C-alpha positions in Angstrom: 74.6 86.0 125.9 74.3 84.1 129.2 76.3 81.2 127.8 79.1 83.6 126.7 79.1 85.2 130.1 79.3 81.8 131.8 82.3 80.8 129.6 84.0 84.1 130.4 83.5 83.6 134.2 84.8 80.0 134.0 87.8 81.1 132.0 88.6 83.8 134.6 88.2 81.3 137.3 90.6 78.9 135.5 93.2 81.6 135.0 93.0 82.7 138.7 93.5 79.0 139.7 96.6 78.7 137.4 98.1 81.8 138.9 97.3 80.5 142.4 99.3 77.3 141.6 102.2 79.4 140.3 102.2 81.5 143.4 103.1 78.3 145.4 106.3 78.1 143.5 107.1 81.8 143.0 106.7 84.8 145.2 104.2 86.8 143.1 102.3 89.8 144.3 98.7 90.3 143.4 99.4 93.6 141.7 101.9 92.0 139.4 99.5 89.4 137.9 96.3 91.5 137.8 97.1 93.1 134.4 97.6 89.7 132.8 94.4 88.3 134.4 92.5 91.3 133.1 93.8 91.0 129.6 93.2 87.3 129.3 89.8 87.3 130.9 88.5 90.0 128.5 89.6 88.0 125.5 89.4 84.4 126.8 88.7 81.9 124.1 90.2 84.0 121.3 93.7 83.9 119.7 94.7 87.2 121.2 93.7 86.2 124.7 95.9 83.2 124.7 98.7 85.1 123.2 98.4 87.8 125.8 98.3 85.3 128.6 101.3 83.4 127.2 103.3 86.6 126.5 102.5 87.9 130.0 103.8 84.6 131.6 107.0 84.6 129.6 107.6 88.3 130.3 107.1 87.6 134.0 109.7 84.9 134.0 112.3 87.3 132.7 112.3 89.3 135.9 108.9 90.0 137.4 108.5 86.6 139.1 111.4 86.0 141.5 111.8 82.4 142.8 111.1 82.0 146.5 114.0 80.4 148.5 111.6 78.1 150.4 110.1 76.7 147.2 113.1 76.7 145.0 112.7 73.0 144.2 109.0 73.2 143.3 108.8 73.9 139.5 105.5 72.3 138.5 104.0 75.6 137.3 107.0 76.6 135.3 107.3 73.1 133.7 103.6 73.3 132.8 104.0 76.7 131.0 107.2 75.6 129.2 105.4 72.4 128.1 102.5 74.5 126.8 104.9 76.6 124.8 106.6 73.5 123.3 103.4 71.8 122.2 101.6 75.0 121.4 102.3 78.0 119.2 105.5 78.0 117.1 106.0 81.7 116.6 108.1 82.8 113.6 109.0 86.1 115.3 109.6 85.7 119.0 111.0 89.1 120.0 107.6 90.7 120.8 104.4 92.1 119.2 106.2 95.1 117.8 108.7 93.0 115.8 105.9 90.7 114.8 103.9 93.6 113.4 106.9 95.1 111.5 108.0 91.8 109.9 104.3 91.1 108.9 103.9 94.5 107.3 107.2 94.0 105.4 106.1 90.6 104.1 102.6 91.8 103.1 104.3 94.7 101.3 106.5 92.2 99.4 103.6 90.1 98.4 101.7 93.2 97.2 104.8 94.1 95.2 104.8 90.7 93.5 101.1 91.2 92.7 101.9 94.4 90.9 104.7 92.7 89.0 102.2 90.1 87.7 99.8 92.9 86.6 102.6 94.9 84.9 103.8 91.7 83.2 100.3 91.3 81.8 100.4 94.8 80.4 103.8 94.2 78.7 102.5 91.0 77.1 99.2 92.5 75.9 100.9 95.5 74.4 103.6 93.3 72.8 106.3 95.2 74.8 108.2 92.2 76.1 110.4 91.7 73.1 111.4 95.4 72.8 114.7 94.9 74.8 116.9 92.4 72.9 119.5 91.9 75.6 119.6 91.3 79.3 121.9 91.9 82.3 121.3 90.5 85.7 122.2 93.8 87.4 120.2 95.8 85.0 121.3 98.8 83.0 120.5 102.5 82.5 117.9 103.3 79.8 118.8 105.3 76.7 119.4 108.9 77.8 120.1 110.6 74.4 118.5 110.4 71.0 121.6 108.7 69.7 121.3 105.9 72.3 117.6 105.5 71.4 118.5 105.1 67.8 121.1 102.4 68.7 118.4 100.5 70.7 115.9 100.9 67.9 118.4 99.4 65.4 118.8 96.4 67.6 115.0 95.9 67.7 114.8 96.2 63.9 116.9 93.0 63.7 114.3 91.1 65.7 111.6 88.9 64.1 108.9 90.9 65.8 109.8 94.1 64.0 110.2 92.4 60.7 106.9 90.6 60.7 104.7 92.6 63.0 106.0 96.2 63.6 107.7 97.0 60.4 107.5 100.8 59.9 107.3 101.6 63.6 108.6 105.0 64.6 111.1 105.7 67.3 108.4 107.3 69.4 106.3 104.2 69.2 109.3 102.1 70.1 110.0 104.2 73.2 106.6 103.4 74.6 107.0 99.6 74.4 110.6 99.9 75.5 109.7 101.9 78.7 107.0 99.3 79.6 109.5 96.4 79.4 112.2 98.4 81.1 109.8 99.3 84.0 108.8 95.7 84.4 112.4 94.5 84.7 113.6 97.3 87.0 110.4 96.9 89.2 111.5 93.3 89.8 115.1 94.3 90.7 113.7 97.0 93.0 111.7 94.3 94.8 114.9 92.3 95.3 116.5 95.3 97.1 113.4 96.1 99.1 113.3 92.5 100.3 117.0 92.0 100.9 117.7 95.1 103.0 115.0 94.6 105.7 115.7 90.9 105.7 119.4 91.6 106.6 118.3 94.1 109.3 115.9 91.7 110.9 118.4 88.9 110.9 120.9 91.3 112.6 118.4 92.3 115.2 117.6 88.6 116.0 113.9 89.1 115.2 113.6 86.1 112.8 113.7 82.5 113.9 115.9 80.0 112.0 112.8 78.4 110.5 111.5 81.7 109.1 115.0 82.7 108.0 115.3 79.5 105.9 111.8 80.1 104.3 112.6 83.7 103.4 116.1 82.7 102.0 114.4 80.2 99.7 111.9 82.8 98.6 114.7 85.3 97.9 116.6 82.7 95.8 113.5 81.8 94.0 112.8 85.5 93.3 116.4 86.0 91.9 115.9 83.0 89.7 112.6 84.5 88.4 114.7 87.1 86.5 116.6 84.4 84.7 113.3 82.6 83.9 112.0 85.9 82.5 115.0 86.3 80.1 114.8 82.6 79.2 111.2 83.2 78.2 111.9 86.5 76.2 114.8 84.8 74.4 112.4 82.3 72.8 110.5 85.2 71.2 113.7 86.6 69.6 114.3 83.5 67.6 113.0 83.1 64.0 109.6 81.3 63.9 109.6 77.9 62.2 107.2 79.2 59.5 107.1 82.5 57.7 103.4 82.7 58.3 103.7 82.5 62.1 104.0 85.7 64.2 107.0 85.6 66.6 106.0 85.2 70.2 107.5 83.7 73.3 107.2 80.0 74.0 103.8 79.2 75.7 105.7 76.6 77.9 108.2 79.2 79.1 105.5 81.8 79.6 103.6 79.2 81.7 106.7 78.5 83.8 107.3 82.3 84.3 103.7 82.9 85.4 103.6 79.8 87.6 106.8 80.8 89.4 105.5 84.3 90.0 102.3 82.8 91.5 104.4 80.5 93.6 106.6 83.3 95.0 103.5 85.4 95.7 101.7 82.5 97.5 104.8 81.8 99.6 105.2 85.4 100.7 101.5 85.7 101.5 101.3 82.5 103.4 104.4 83.3 105.4 103.1 86.8 106.2 99.8 85.3 107.5 101.7 82.8 109.6 103.8 85.6 111.2 100.8 87.8 112.2 98.3 85.0 112.8 100.2 82.0 114.4 96.9 80.3 115.2 93.8 80.3 113.0 90.5 81.9 114.2 88.9 79.4 116.6 86.4 80.5 119.2 85.0 77.0 120.0 85.8 73.4 119.5 82.8 73.1 117.2 84.3 75.8 114.9 87.5 73.8 114.8 85.7 70.7 113.6 83.8 72.8 111.1 87.1 74.2 109.8 88.5 70.7 109.4 85.6 69.8 107.1 86.1 73.0 105.1 89.8 72.2 104.7 89.0 68.9 103.0 87.2 70.8 100.3 89.4 73.9 100.1 92.7 72.1 99.5 91.7 70.4 96.2 89.7 73.4 95.2 92.9 75.5 95.5 94.7 73.1 93.2 91.9 73.5 90.6 92.2 77.3 90.8 95.9 77.1 90.3 95.6 74.8 87.3 93.0 77.1 85.7 95.3 80.0 86.1 98.2 78.1 84.5 95.9 77.1 81.6 95.4 80.8 81.1 99.1 81.2 80.5 98.8 78.8 77.6 95.9 80.7 76.2 98.1 83.9 76.3 101.2 82.1 75.0 99.3 80.7 72.0 97.3 83.8 71.5 94.3 81.5 71.8 92.0 84.2 73.2 91.4 85.4 69.7 90.8 82.0 68.1 87.0 82.1 68.9 85.5 85.3 70.2 82.0 83.9 70.9 80.4 82.5 74.0 79.1 80.0 75.1 79.6 78.4 71.7 82.9 78.4 69.9 81.8 79.8 66.6 78.7 77.9 65.5 79.5 74.7 67.5 80.1 73.7 71.1 83.3 71.8 70.2 85.1 72.9 67.0 86.5 70.3 64.6 90.0 71.8 64.5 90.7 70.6 68.1 91.9 67.4 66.5 95.1 67.8 64.6 98.0 65.7 63.3 100.3 67.0 66.0 101.4 64.6 68.8 98.8 64.4 71.6 100.8 66.4 74.1 101.7 69.1 71.7 98.2 69.3 70.4 96.9 69.7 74.0 99.2 72.6 74.7 99.7 74.3 71.3 96.4 73.9 69.4 94.7 77.3 69.9 91.2 75.9 69.7 91.8 73.1 72.1 93.7 75.4 74.5 90.8 77.9 74.6 88.3 75.0 75.1 90.4 73.6 78.0 90.5 77.0 79.7 86.7 77.4 79.3 86.0 74.0 80.8 88.4 74.5 83.7 87.0 78.0 84.4 83.5 76.6 84.5 84.5 73.7 86.7 86.2 76.2 89.1 83.1 78.4 89.3 80.8 75.4 89.9 83.2 73.9 92.5 83.4 77.1 94.5 79.7 77.5 94.3 79.3 74.0 95.7 81.7 74.8 98.5 79.6 77.9 99.4 76.4 75.8 99.3 77.7 72.9 101.4 79.3 75.1 104.1 76.0 77.0 104.6 75.0 74.1 106.9 78.3 73.9 108.8 79.0 75.5 112.1 82.1 77.5 111.2 83.8 80.7 112.3 82.2 83.9 110.9 85.6 84.9 109.4 85.8 81.6 107.5 82.2 82.0 106.3 82.9 85.5 105.1 86.0 84.3 103.2 83.9 81.6 101.4 81.3 84.2 100.4 84.0 86.5 99.1 85.6 83.7 97.1 82.3 82.8 95.6 81.8 86.5 94.5 85.3 86.8 93.1 85.0 83.5 91.1 81.8 84.9 89.5 83.5 88.2 88.7 86.5 86.4 87.2 84.3 84.4 84.9 82.5 87.6 83.9 85.9 89.3 83.2 87.0 86.3 81.1 83.9 86.3 79.0 84.0 90.1 78.5 87.7 89.9 77.5 86.9 87.2 75.0 83.9 88.9 73.4 85.9 92.2 73.2 88.7 90.6 71.3 91.1 90.8 74.3 91.7 94.5 74.9 94.6 95.5 77.2 92.4 96.8 80.0 90.2 93.7 80.3 93.0 91.3 79.7 95.0 92.9 82.5 92.0 92.9 84.8 91.4 89.2 84.1 95.0 88.3 85.0 94.8 90.3 88.2 91.5 88.6 88.9 93.1 85.2 88.7 95.7 86.2 91.3 93.0 87.8 93.5 91.0 84.5 93.5 94.1 82.6 94.4 94.7 85.1 97.2 91.3 84.4 98.7 91.9 80.6 98.5 95.2 81.1 100.3 93.5 83.1 103.0 90.8 80.4 103.3 93.2 77.6 103.6 95.3 79.5 106.2 92.1 80.2 108.2 91.0 76.5 108.3 94.4 74.9 109.2 94.7 72.9 112.4 95.1 75.0 115.5 98.0 74.5 118.0 97.5 71.8 120.7 97.5 74.5 123.3 94.5 76.1 121.8 92.7 72.9 121.2 93.2 71.7 124.8 92.0 75.0 126.1 88.9 75.0 123.9 88.1 71.4 124.9 88.5 72.2 128.6 86.2 75.2 128.4 83.6 73.1 126.4 83.6 70.3 129.0 83.3 72.7 131.9 80.4 74.6 130.1 
């Protein structure tokens, strides 16, 4: 308590000294700077405090600080502040806190929308609804509105391999259910495109978005548009006749993995960008916490890669319908490693297409992920890190345990729709926590590091 109060007083003294130097170059009244001193001194050492001080100084330069005629050539203070801005925070939205908040909410909303798309996509796959629509248009189309139109769509579906080998005898009412699910999935994606494009255009027109942010968002928008093409490319593979008459028609596991990976990439890009907009600097209250975060980062980055690989391996489990190959745990049947993981297929194809081997790979990766996250949690218990970072690590550990539990429950229950969907949502939730963790332990701006170092030396 005493140390915190000493740091607060030293910070206040430093701020007063800075404004005193500024007063030598600018005619500044005491009343005009008191609000900024009050704000910065109350939050000194935190991200918001530095932002408040910086924003206040910049706002003052726009009109509240009028250059004095006798000191017109003295620009040391101004140069110092502009230098701090250059080497410090690189804001993605520079038109004020209100614009920053609005853009952040929009990006978080877009990321949440993609999350719901992934969940809905899992439902369509588990209910075998993805192949109900046998054609595709980039702009979309209206659903059948009359009984005659429904019969036309149903006749198209009857020509597909899935109807002939899996759903022969299906009624029109049953067909409507799977059709509506797939139609909702496609139109939900197109609605996301509109919801993203319109605010983006408005923000560009208002000048709220920097060039760097504009380029990032343009790339994400193009990637999202391409996702629709990838989706149809995936579905088209399931509309082709299987190589063997004994094989059920399904989409290519490779194309399914590409489709899921691209969805995860778009989501990750939106979430990371949203966090960068609302939190330009990571949480760092002391230089010791910065050093602790750097140590956590060395472990969190490769661990995030492992989480991503495990999620992608789940796409191959789904694409090969490998979740139903062995529905026992921890053994696979009566053995730990089944004999049929070795086949006459080429090595690469066996690795990605052998249902037994695909499921075994996913089990091994999931176990490795849980143990790795548990090790991260155990190692960081001894580190001096920010409470927010410690809380994120604990949450990640809990989510990893829950995800493994969901996976085992899904397997033992023979992959029901509810648990299968929850397991897919859990994978994206775990990835979300890893993104939050990596964003929170990234290197702070030079302005913040220098300020924390100065306070630490003074203290």
